N, C-alpha and C positions, 0 to 999 in steps of 0.2 A: 271360292267365295265370290258371290256376285257383287259387282259394283253398284251402289245405289244410284238410281236414275235421278237426273236433275228434274226438279218439279217444273211443270208446265204452267207456271203462274202467269206468264205473259203471253200465253197462246200456244207456244211450242218450246221444246227444249232449246232449239237453236236461237230463238228470240230471247229467251231468258239468259242464255249463255252470252249473247251479244250485249245485252244490257248490263250483265254482271261485269264483263270486261270493261265496258265504258265507265261504270261506276268506280271500278278499282283504279283505272288509269287516270280518271279525271277528264282528260282530253286526249283523243287519239285520232286516227284516220282509218278509212276503210281497209287499206292494204295491210296495215298492222293488225287489224281485227281478223282479216282473212288468214294471216299467218298464224295467229294465236289459236284460231278455231279450226285450222286445217280445212278451210272451205275455199270455194272459188271467190275471186274478187267480185264478180258480177252478182252472185247471190248475196254477198254482204252489202253491196251497194243498194240492191233492191230492198233489203231489209232495213237499212238505214233510212232510205226514202220513205218507206212505210211507217217507220217509227217517228220520223219527222212530221209526216202528214197527221199522225195522231197526237203530236205535241209532246211526246215523251223525250225526244232528243232535239237538239238544235245543231245546225251546222254553220260553219263560217268558212269562207274561201279566202285563203291567204296565198296569194300568188297562184300557183298551180295546185296547191294542196287543199283538200277539203277536210277541215277539222270537225270532229264530232264530239259532243259532250251531252250530258243529261241537261234537260231544259230546266233552269232554275225558276222559270216563270210558270211552270206547270203547277196546278193547284195542290197536288200532293207530293211535290218534289222531295222534301226532306224525308217523308215516310217511305217513298219508293227507294231512295238512295240507301236508307237504313236497312230496308228489306233486302236489297241486292247485296249489300256488304255482309249481311248475316248469312245469306245463301252462300256467298263466297267463302266465308269462314268454315262452313260445313264441308266444303269440297277442296282439299289441299291441292288438287290438280290445277286449280285456277292460279294459285300463287306460284306453283312450279312453272306453269306456262309463261307467266309474266317475268319470272326470274330468268327464263331462257332467252328472253328478247335481248338483242344486241343493242345496247344503249350507249355505245362509246362515241366520243366526238369524231367527226368526219376527218379532220386533219390529223395526219400522223404527228406524233410527238406532243400533242396536247394532253394535258392532264385529264384524268377521268373525273 
């Protein structure tokens, strides 16, 4: 049985996948996106920069970390987020990928 392809709503499957993960996580960083998508960090960084140039996402730099989130100031932000989350609900592999992330505290012995 063939796996249904991700719609190219935002230009390409990879761009749509990036935006879906950003919408699901709320706020993330390029390295985490690269791990989830099994892509190179450089390609994800370029994609994030392009999406930021278009105004779909915003980035904040905290220390040495570049945080990425959907841009709440974008004219159709609520509709885009709703669309992305609806796409995510149709593809269980998105939820499985996020569940596979290691989100435990850094220090040993700390409660999760």
